[in-house]
N, CA, C and O atoms as a printed pandas DataFrame, in Angstrom:
     atom_number atom_name residue_name chain_id  residue_number  x_coord  y_coord  z_coord
0              1         N          MET        A               1   95.045  103.717   25.708
1              2        CA          MET        A               1   94.740  104.926   26.422
2              3         C          MET        A               1   93.333  104.875   27.014
3              4         O          MET        A               1   93.116  105.312   28.144
4              5         N          ILE        A               2   92.398  104.352   26.264
5              6        CA          ILE        A               2   91.016  104.249   26.739
6              7         C          ILE        A               2   90.939  103.276   27.912
7              8         O          ILE        A               2   90.210  103.513   28.874
8              9         N          VAL        A               3   91.687  102.190   27.829
9             10        CA          VAL        A               3   91.691  101.204   28.911
10            11         C          VAL        A               3   92.218  101.842   30.202
11            12         O          VAL        A               3   91.661  101.610   31.274
12            13         N          ILE        A               4   93.253  102.617   30.110
13            14        CA          ILE        A               4   93.821  103.281   31.286
14            15         C          ILE        A               4   92.806  104.269   31.874
15            16         O          ILE        A               4   92.691  104.382   33.095
16            17         N          ALA        A               5   92.079  104.975   31.025
17            18        CA          ALA        A               5   91.061  105.912   31.504
18            19         C          ALA        A               5   89.944  105.162   32.229
19            20         O          ALA        A               5   89.466  105.625   33.265
20            21         N          ILE        A               6   89.525  104.020   31.706
21            22        CA          ILE        A               6   88.468  103.218   32.345
22            23         C          ILE        A               6   88.948  102.698   33.704
23            24         O          ILE        A               6   88.204  102.729   34.684
24            25         N          ILE        A               7   90.177  102.227   33.753
25            26        CA          ILE        A               7   90.734  101.738   35.025
26            27         C          ILE        A               7   90.811  102.890   36.031
27            28         O          ILE        A               7   90.521  102.694   37.211
28            29         N          GLY        A               8   91.189  104.065   35.588
29            30        CA          GLY        A               8   91.242  105.235   36.468
30            31         C          GLY        A               8   89.873  105.600   37.016
31            32         O          GLY        A               8   89.754  105.940   38.193
32            33         N          ILE        A               9   88.845  105.537   36.192
33            34        CA          ILE        A               9   87.488  105.844   36.640
34            35         C          ILE        A               9   87.021  104.803   37.653
35            36         O          ILE        A               9   86.431  105.153   38.675
36            37         N          LEU        A              10   87.278  103.539   37.378
37            38        CA          LEU        A              10   86.888  102.478   38.317
38            39         C          LEU        A              10   87.624  102.619   39.650
39            40         O          LEU        A              10   87.035  102.407   40.710
40            41         N          ALA        A              11   88.891  102.971   39.601
41            42        CA          ALA        A              11   89.657  103.165   40.844
42            43         C          ALA        A              11   89.125  104.363   41.625
43            44         O          ALA        A              11   89.071  104.331   42.854
44            45         N          ALA        A              12   88.735  105.413   40.918
45            46        CA          ALA        A              12   88.192  106.594   41.591
46            47         C          ALA        A              12   86.886  106.271   42.314
47            48         O          ALA        A              12   86.567  106.890   43.329
48            49         N          ILE        A              13   86.144  105.317   41.802
49            50        CA          ILE        A              13   84.894  104.903   42.449
50            51         C          ILE        A              13   85.170  103.920   43.581
51            52         O          ILE        A              13   84.538  103.997   44.635
52            53         N          ALA        A              14   86.099  103.007   43.375
53            54        CA          ALA        A              14   86.318  101.919   44.323
54            55         C          ALA        A              14   87.071  102.345   45.587
55            56         O          ALA        A              14   86.760  101.862   46.676
56            57         N          VAL        A              15   88.036  103.221   45.465
57            58        CA          VAL        A              15   88.878  103.574   46.615
58            59         C          VAL        A              15   88.074  104.210   47.759
59            60         O          VAL        A              15   88.254  103.790   48.903
60            61         N          PRO        A              16   87.207  105.186   47.521
61            62        CA          PRO        A              16   86.424  105.737   48.642
62            63         C          PRO        A              16   85.503  104.684   49.291
63            64         O          PRO        A              16   85.307  104.695   50.507
64            65         N          ASN        A              17   84.953  103.797   48.492
65            66        CA          ASN        A              17   84.118  102.736   49.051
66            67         C          ASN        A              17   84.939  101.804   49.929
67            68         O          ASN        A              17   84.473  101.367   50.982
68            69         N          TYR        A              18   86.138  101.504   49.509
69            70        CA          TYR        A              18   87.014  100.628   50.293
70            71         C          TYR        A              18   87.412  101.283   51.615
71            72         O          TYR        A              18   87.439  100.626   52.656
72            73         N          VAL        A              19   87.715  102.559   51.570
73            74        CA          VAL        A              19   88.087  103.282   52.790
74            75         C          VAL        A              19   86.907  103.303   53.769
75            76         O          VAL        A              19   87.095  103.091   54.967
76            77         N          ALA        A              20   85.709  103.554   53.272
77            78        CA          ALA        A              20   84.517  103.557   54.126
78            79         C          ALA        A              20   84.256  102.171   54.699
79            80         O          ALA        A              20   83.852  102.043   55.855
80            81         N          TYR        A              21   84.480  101.140   53.908
81            82        CA          TYR        A              21   84.295   99.762   54.371
82            83         C          TYR        A              21   85.257   99.448   55.518
83            84         O          TYR        A              21   84.855   98.854   56.518
84            85         N          ARG        A              22   86.501   99.837   55.382
85            86        CA          ARG        A              22   87.483   99.588   56.442
86            87         C          ARG        A              22   87.135  100.339   57.721
87            88         O          ARG        A              22   87.293   99.802   58.818
88            89         N          LYS        A              23   86.666  101.571   57.591
89            90        CA          LYS        A              23   86.298  102.354   58.762
90            91         C          LYS        A              23   85.120  101.707   59.498
91            92         O          LYS        A              23   85.103  101.668   60.728
92            93         N          ARG        A              24   84.133  101.198   58.746
93            94        CA          ARG        A              24   83.015  100.486   59.373
94            95         C          ARG        A              24   83.504   99.237   60.088
95            96         O          ARG        A              24   83.006   98.911   61.165
96            97         N          ALA        A              25   84.464   98.536   59.513
97            98        CA          ALA        A              25   85.014   97.338   60.152
98            99         C          ALA        A              25   85.743   97.699   61.447
99           100         O          ALA        A              25   85.611   96.986   62.441
100          101         N          TYR        A              26   86.501   98.784   61.452
101          102        CA          TYR        A              26   87.180   99.227   62.666
102          103         C          TYR        A              26   86.169   99.573   63.755
103          104         O          TYR        A              26   86.348   99.206   64.917
104          105         N          ASN        A              27   85.111  100.277   63.375
105          106        CA          ASN        A              27   84.083  100.642   64.344
106          107         C          ASN        A              27   83.367   99.405   64.885
107          108         O          ASN        A              27   83.034   99.353   66.069
108          109         N          THR        A              28   83.132   98.422   64.040
109          110        CA          THR        A              28   82.496   97.181   64.486
110          111         C          THR        A              28   83.370   96.458   65.495
111          112         O          THR        A              28   82.860   95.900   66.467
112          113         N          ASN        A              29   84.672   96.458   65.280
113          114        CA          ASN        A              29   85.580   95.847   66.254
114          115         C          ASN        A              29   85.509   96.558   67.604
115          116         O          ASN        A              29   85.592   95.910   68.647
116          117         N          ALA        A              30   85.358   97.873   67.593
117          118        CA          ALA        A              30   85.240   98.622   68.844
118          119         C          ALA        A              30   83.952   98.255   69.577
119          120         O          ALA        A              30   83.948   98.135   70.802
120          121         N          VAL        A              31   82.857   98.075   68.831
121          122        CA          VAL        A              31   81.593   97.661   69.452
122          123         C          VAL        A              31   81.729   96.266   70.055
123          124         O          VAL        A              31   81.248   96.018   71.161
124          125         N          GLN        A              32   82.378   95.361   69.339
125          126        CA          GLN        A              32   82.562   94.002   69.851
126          127         C          GLN        A              32   83.384   94.002   71.133
127          128         O          GLN        A              32   83.055   93.280   72.075
128          129         N          ASP        A              33   84.436   94.793   71.183
129          130        CA          ASP        A              33   85.234   94.868   72.409
130          131         C          ASP        A              33   84.432   95.487   73.548
131          132         O          ASP        A              33   84.606   95.100   74.703
132          133         N          ALA        A              34   83.562   96.438   73.242
133          134        CA          ALA        A              34   82.709   97.032   74.272
134          135         C          ALA        A              34   81.788   95.966   74.872
135          136         O          ALA        A              34   81.666   95.861   76.092
136          137         N          LYS        A              35   81.152   95.191   74.023
137          138        CA          LYS        A              35   80.238   94.145   74.504
138          139         C          LYS        A              35   80.995   93.054   75.254
139          140         O          LYS        A              35   80.541   92.591   76.300
140          141         N          ASN        A              36   82.138   92.646   74.731
141          142        CA          ASN        A              36   82.915   91.588   75.385
142          143         C          ASN        A              36   83.469   92.042   76.728
143          144         O          ASN        A              36   83.511   91.258   77.676
144          145         N          SER        A              37   83.892   93.295   76.821
145          146        CA          SER        A              37   84.398   93.787   78.102
146          147         C          SER        A              37   83.270   93.902   79.119
147          148         O          SER        A              37   83.488   93.688   80.312
148          149         N          PHE        A              38   82.067   94.237   78.662
149          150        CA          PHE        A              38   80.931   94.286   79.584
150          151         C          PHE        A              38   80.614   92.890   80.118
151          152         O          PHE        A              38   80.375   92.722   81.314
152          153         N          THR        A              39   80.611   91.898   79.244
153          154        CA          THR        A              39   80.334   90.522   79.672
154          155         C          THR        A              39   81.379   90.043   80.673
155          156         O          THR        A              39   81.034   89.430   81.683
156          157         N          ALA        A              40   82.654   90.317   80.401
157          158        CA          ALA        A              40   83.713   89.913   81.319
158          159         C          ALA        A              40   83.610   90.672   82.644
159          160         O          ALA        A              40   83.898   90.110   83.700
160          161         N          SER        A              41   83.205   91.934   82.597
161          162        CA          SER        A              41   83.077   92.694   83.841
162          163         C          SER        A              41   81.934   92.158   84.697
163          164         O          SER        A              41   82.019   92.175   85.925
164          165         N          GLN        A              42   80.880   91.687   84.067
165          166        CA          GLN        A              42   79.780   91.112   84.842
166          167         C          GLN        A              42   80.216   89.816   85.520
167          168         O          GLN        A              42   79.809   89.538   86.648
168          169         N          ALA        A              43   81.036   89.028   84.843
169          170        CA          ALA        A              43   81.586   87.820   85.467
170          171         C          ALA        A              43   82.506   88.199   86.629
171          172         O          ALA        A              43   82.499   87.541   87.670
172          173         N          TYR        A              44   83.293   89.254   86.450
173          174        CA          TYR        A              44   84.170   89.733   87.520
174          175         C          TYR        A              44   83.349   90.196   88.726
175          176         O          TYR        A              44   83.658   89.843   89.864
176          177         N          PHE        A              45   82.311   90.979   88.474
177          178        CA          PHE        A              45   81.481   91.475   89.576
178          179         C          PHE        A              45   80.676   90.356   90.237
179          180         O          PHE        A              45   80.275   90.482   91.394
180          181         N          ASN        A              46   80.442   89.287   89.526
181          182        CA          ASN        A              46   79.786   88.132   90.143
182          183         C          ASN        A              46   80.678   87.546   91.241
183          184         O          ASN        A              46   80.183   87.117   92.283
184          185         N          ASP        A              47   81.982   87.530   91.006
185          186        CA          ASP        A              47   82.924   87.028   92.006
186          187         C          ASP        A              47   83.285   88.077   93.051
187          188         O          ASP        A              47   83.538   87.736   94.206
188          189         N          TYR        A              48   83.311   89.360   92.656
189          190        CA          TYR        A              48   83.705   90.454   93.555
190          191         C          TYR        A              48   82.647   91.567   93.502
191          192         O          TYR        A              48   82.891   92.610   92.896
192          193         N          PRO        A              49   81.486   91.363   94.121
193          194        CA          PRO        A              49   80.388   92.329   93.987
194          195         C          PRO        A              49   80.680   93.713   94.558
195          196         O          PRO        A              49   80.093   94.693   94.100
196          197         N          ALA        A              50   81.552   93.821   95.525
197          198        CA          ALA        A              50   81.833   95.123   96.132
198          199         C          ALA        A              50   83.020   95.834   95.476
199          200         O          ALA        A              50   83.353   96.951   95.872
200          201         N          ALA        A              51   83.648   95.227   94.508
201          202        CA          ALA        A              51   84.848   95.794   93.884
202          203         C          ALA        A              51   84.481   96.869   92.867
203          204         O          ALA        A              51   83.323   97.018   92.476
204          205         N          SER        A              52   85.488   97.598   92.459
205          206        CA          SER        A              52   85.333   98.543   91.353
206          207         C          SER        A              52   86.515   98.351   90.405
207          208         O          SER        A              52   87.577   97.870   90.800
208          209         N          LEU        A              53   86.309   98.731   89.172
209          210        CA          LEU        A              53   87.335   98.570   88.141
210          211         C          LEU        A              53   87.876   99.934   87.731
211          212         O          LEU        A              53   87.125  100.900   87.593
212          213         N          SER        A              54   89.184   99.997   87.540
213          214        CA          SER        A              54   89.797  101.221   87.022
214          215         C          SER        A              54   90.612  100.946   85.761
215          216         O          SER        A              54   91.067  101.879   85.100
216          217         N          ASN        A              55   90.798   99.663   85.424
217          218        CA          ASN        A              55   91.449   99.275   84.176
218          219         C          ASN        A              55   90.941   97.892   83.779
219          220         O          ASN        A              55   90.212   97.256   84.540
220          221         N          ILE        A              56   91.318   97.431   82.606
221          222        CA          ILE        A              56   90.778   96.173   82.094
222          223         C          ILE        A              56   91.599   94.948   82.463
223          224         O          ILE        A              56   91.215   93.829   82.122
224          225         N          THR        A              57   92.705   95.130   83.143
225          226        CA          THR        A              57   93.585   94.010   83.466
226          227         C          THR        A              57   92.867   92.869   84.185
227          228         O          THR        A              57   93.102   91.714   83.831
228          229         N          PRO        A              58   92.001   93.121   85.179
229          230        CA          PRO        A              58   91.313   91.995   85.835
230          231         C          PRO        A              58   90.381   91.215   84.901
231          232         O          PRO        A              58   90.056   90.060   85.175
232          233         N          LEU        A              59   89.955   91.832   83.814
233          234        CA          LEU        A              59   89.013   91.170   82.910
234          235         C          LEU        A              59   89.669   90.097   82.048
235          236         O          LEU        A              59   88.980   89.230   81.511
236          237         N          TYR        A              60   90.981   90.146   81.912
237          238        CA          TYR        A              60   91.675   89.145   81.098
238          239         C          TYR        A              60   91.477   87.744   81.654
239          240         O          TYR        A              60   91.367   86.784   80.891
240          241         N          SER        A              61   91.432   87.617   82.968
241          242        CA          SER        A              61   91.238   86.293   83.562
242          243         C          SER        A              61   89.780   85.846   83.492
243          244         O          SER        A              61   89.463   84.726   83.891
244          245         N          TYR        A              62   88.897   86.696   82.999
245          246        CA          TYR        A              62   87.488   86.338   82.818
246          247         C          TYR        A              62   87.124   86.205   81.344
247          248         O          TYR        A              62   85.953   86.289   80.976
248          249         N          GLY        A              63   88.122   86.000   80.516
249          250        CA          GLY        A              63   87.885   85.693   79.110
250          251         C          GLY        A              63   87.954   86.855   78.146
251          252         O          GLY        A              63   87.765   86.657   76.946
252          253         N          PHE        A              64   88.215   88.049   78.619
253          254        CA          PHE        A              64   88.281   89.196   77.712
254          255         C          PHE        A              64   89.614   89.222   76.989
255          256         O          PHE        A              64   90.673   89.113   77.608
256          257         N          LYS        A              65   89.552   89.366   75.670
257          258        CA          LYS        A              65   90.749   89.496   74.847
258          259         C          LYS        A              65   90.611   90.772   74.029
259          260         O          LYS        A              65   89.756   90.880   73.150
260          261         N          GLN        A              66   91.456   91.716   74.332
261          262        CA          GLN        A              66   91.402   93.016   73.672
262          263         C          GLN        A              66   91.919   92.911   72.244
263          264         O          GLN        A              66   92.976   92.332   71.996
264          265         N          THR        A              67   91.169   93.473   71.317
265          266        CA          THR        A              67   91.562   93.500   69.921
266          267         C          THR        A              67   92.665   94.542   69.739
267          268         O          THR        A              67   92.658   95.582   70.396
268          269         N          SER        A              68   93.606   94.259   68.850
269          270        CA          SER        A              68   94.694   95.216   68.628
270          271         C          SER        A              68   94.135   96.519   68.059
271          272         O          SER        A              68   93.183   96.521   67.279
272          273         N          ASN        A              69   94.744   97.612   68.467
273          274        CA          ASN        A              69   94.388   98.973   68.074
274          275         C          ASN        A              69   93.052   99.454   68.644
275          276         O          ASN        A              69   92.558  100.507   68.240
276          277         N          ILE        A              70   92.466   98.709   69.568
277          278        CA          ILE        A              70   91.243   99.136   70.249
278          279         C          ILE        A              70   91.631   99.599   71.648
279          280         O          ILE        A              70   92.327   98.884   72.369
280          281         N          THR        A              71   91.194  100.767   72.024
281          282        CA          THR        A              71   91.405  101.272   73.375
282          283         C          THR        A              71   90.128  101.046   74.165
283          284         O          THR        A              71   89.040  101.424   73.730
284          285         N          VAL        A              72   90.270  100.423   75.333
285          286        CA          VAL        A              72   89.139  100.169   76.220
286          287         C          VAL        A              72   89.404  100.889   77.530
287          288         O          VAL        A              72   90.392  100.612   78.209
288          289         N          LEU        A              73   88.530  101.805   77.881
289          290        CA          LEU        A              73   88.616  102.538   79.140
290          291         C          LEU        A              73   87.436  102.110   80.003
291          292         O          LEU        A              73   86.285  102.193   79.576
292          293         N          ILE        A              74   87.722  101.655   81.208
293          294        CA          ILE        A              74   86.671  101.149   82.087
294          295         C          ILE        A              74   86.842  101.759   83.467
295          296         O          ILE        A              74   87.961  101.946   83.944
296          297         N          SER        A              75   85.729  102.063   84.094
297          298        CA          SER        A              75   85.779  102.587   85.454
298          299         C          SER        A              75   84.444  102.355   86.130
299          300         O          SER        A              75   83.404  102.267   85.478
300          301         N          GLY        A              76   84.490  102.256   87.444
301          302        CA          GLY        A              76   83.274  102.169   88.227
302          303         C          GLY        A              76   83.020  100.811   88.832
303          304         O          GLY        A              76   83.779   99.859   88.650
304          305         N          SER        A              77   81.923  100.763   89.557
305          306        CA          SER        A              77   81.487   99.531   90.212
306          307         C          SER        A              77   80.367   98.900   89.391
307          308         O          SER        A              77   80.022   99.386   88.314
308          309         N          GLN        A              78   79.819   97.834   89.902
309          310        CA          GLN        A              78   78.773   97.120   89.169
310          311         C          GLN        A              78   77.566   98.012   88.895
311          312         O          GLN        A              78   76.974   97.936   87.819
312          313         N          SER        A              79   77.200   98.844   89.846
313          314        CA          SER        A              79   76.022   99.695   89.663
314          315         C          SER        A              79   76.323  100.993   88.917
315          316         O          SER        A              79   75.396  101.667   88.469
316          317         N          ALA        A              80   77.581  101.353   88.775
317          318        CA          ALA        A              80   77.959  102.607   88.108
318          319         C          ALA        A              80   79.088  102.366   87.116
319          320         O          ALA        A              80   80.054  103.128   87.078
320          321         N          LEU        A              81   78.974  101.328   86.326
321          322        CA          LEU        A              81   80.024  100.949   85.386
322          323         C          LEU        A              81   79.970  101.822   84.133
323          324         O          LEU        A              81   78.892  102.081   83.599
324          325         N          GLN        A              82   81.122  102.270   83.674
325          326        CA          GLN        A              82   81.250  103.019   82.431
326          327         C          GLN        A              82   82.384  102.416   81.617
327          328         O          GLN        A              82   83.506  102.280   82.105
328          329         N          ILE        A              83   82.085  102.057   80.375
329          330        CA          ILE        A              83   83.093  101.500   79.467
330          331         C          ILE        A              83   83.077  102.340   78.198
331          332         O          ILE        A              83   82.010  102.619   77.649
332          333         N          ARG        A              84   84.259  102.747   77.727
333          334        CA          ARG        A              84   84.392  103.475   76.465
334          335         C          ARG        A              84   85.402  102.737   75.596
335          336         O          ARG        A              84   86.467  102.343   76.070
336          337         N          THR        A              85   85.066  102.554   74.334
337          338        CA          THR        A              85   85.982  101.895   73.396
338          339         C          THR        A              85   86.050  102.696   72.102
339          340         O          THR        A              85   85.088  103.345   71.693
340          341         N          TYR        A              86   87.218  102.626   71.473
341          342        CA          TYR        A              86   87.376  103.208   70.151
342          343         C          TYR        A              86   88.580  102.571   69.465
343          344         O          TYR        A              86   89.512  102.105   70.119
344          345         N          HIS        A              87   88.542  102.560   68.166
345          346        CA          HIS        A              87   89.648  102.041   67.357
346          347         C          HIS        A              87   90.499  103.227   66.922
347          348         O          HIS        A              87   89.975  104.303   66.633
348          349         N          SER        A              88   91.795  103.030   66.877
349          350        CA          SER        A              88   92.698  104.121   66.513
350          351         C          SER        A              88   92.469  104.628   65.089
351          352         O          SER        A              88   92.786  105.779   64.791
352          353         N          SER        A              89   91.922  103.786   64.204
353          354        CA          SER        A              89   91.643  104.214   62.837
354          355         C          SER        A              89   90.155  104.405   62.573
355          356         O          SER        A              89   89.759  104.735   61.455
356          357         N          GLY        A              90   89.337  104.200   63.589
357          358        CA          GLY        A              90   87.896  104.390   63.441
358          359         C          GLY        A              90   87.522  105.851   63.641
359          360         O          GLY        A              90   88.376  106.697   63.909
360          361         N          ASP        A              91   86.227  106.129   63.506
361          362        CA          ASP        A              91   85.779  107.503   63.666
362          363         C          ASP        A              91   84.686  107.658   64.725
363          364         O          ASP        A              91   84.044  108.706   64.800
364          365         N          LYS        A              92   84.469  106.624   65.543
365          366        CA          LYS        A              92   83.440  106.692   66.575
366          367         C          LYS        A              92   83.966  106.156   67.895
367          368         O          LYS        A              92   84.845  105.295   67.932
368          369         N          THR        A              93   83.410  106.684   68.974
369          370        CA          THR        A              93   83.676  106.187   70.315
370          371         C          THR        A              93   82.373  105.610   70.847
371          372         O          THR        A              93   81.315  106.229   70.728
372          373         N          TYR        A              94   82.454  104.434   71.426
373          374        CA          TYR        A              94   81.272  103.752   71.931
374          375         C          TYR        A              94   81.329  103.678   73.446
375          376         O          TYR        A              94   82.395  103.475   74.028
376          377         N          THR        A              95   80.178  103.842   74.081
377          378        CA          THR        A              95   80.094  103.752   75.527
378          379         C          THR        A              95   79.105  102.658   75.906
379          380         O          THR        A              95   78.127  102.409   75.202
380          381         N          VAL        A              96   79.380  102.022   77.017
381          382        CA          VAL        A              96   78.497  101.010   77.574
382          383         C          VAL        A              96   78.169  101.451   78.988
383          384         O          VAL        A              96   79.064  101.780   79.767
384          385         N          ASN        A              97   76.883  101.456   79.318
385          386        CA          ASN        A              97   76.513  101.834   80.680
386          387         C          ASN        A              97   76.427  100.595   81.562
387          388         O          ASN        A              97   76.710   99.486   81.110
388          389         N          SER        A              98   76.040  100.780   82.806
389          390        CA          SER        A              98   76.021   99.667   83.758
390          391         C          SER        A              98   74.949   98.628   83.453
391          392         O          SER        A              98   74.946   97.548   84.044
392          393         N          GLU        A              99   74.031   98.947   82.527
393          394        CA          GLU        A              99   72.999   97.992   82.132
394          395         C          GLU        A              99   73.361   97.242   80.857
395          396         O          GLU        A              99   72.625   96.346   80.443
396          397         N          GLY        A             100   74.459   97.582   80.237
397          398        CA          GLY        A             100   74.924   96.883   79.044
398          399         C          GLY        A             100   74.506   97.515   77.734
399          400         O          GLY        A             100   74.754   96.940   76.674
400          401         N          ALA        A             101   73.883   98.676   77.773
401          402        CA          ALA        A             101   73.466   99.346   76.546
402          403         C          ALA        A             101   74.653  100.042   75.888
403          404         O          ALA        A             101   75.371  100.805   76.535
404          405         N          VAL        A             102   74.854   99.775   74.601
405          406        CA          VAL        A             102   75.971  100.365   73.854
406          407         C          VAL        A             102   75.447  101.555   73.063
407          408         O          VAL        A             102   74.474  101.441   72.319
408          409         N          ASP        A             103   76.099  102.685   73.233
409          410        CA          ASP        A             103   75.737  103.907   72.486
410          411         C          ASP        A             103   76.875  104.312   71.596
411          412         O          ASP        A             103   76.776  105.311   70.884
């Protein structure tokens, strides 16, 4: 009985930490996709400086690989680029401006 109580106490401590760890990992994946999509968009704009993006499909041919469960929303031209990413199980949305700064 004492062993079961000790295991219950340890599980009560470990489970919230594990959930928080997973959420941080999901958010980190969203940041990585934000940075990778920005890098691919800069390569795209190097080839097509007057173009604008409304979806991420053109970025696939420039090396961008979207992580599963990450939503990437992109719009604008090279001088007015806006990228937003978030994970379906994460708790944060990240934005990248036209200079590459992630917020």
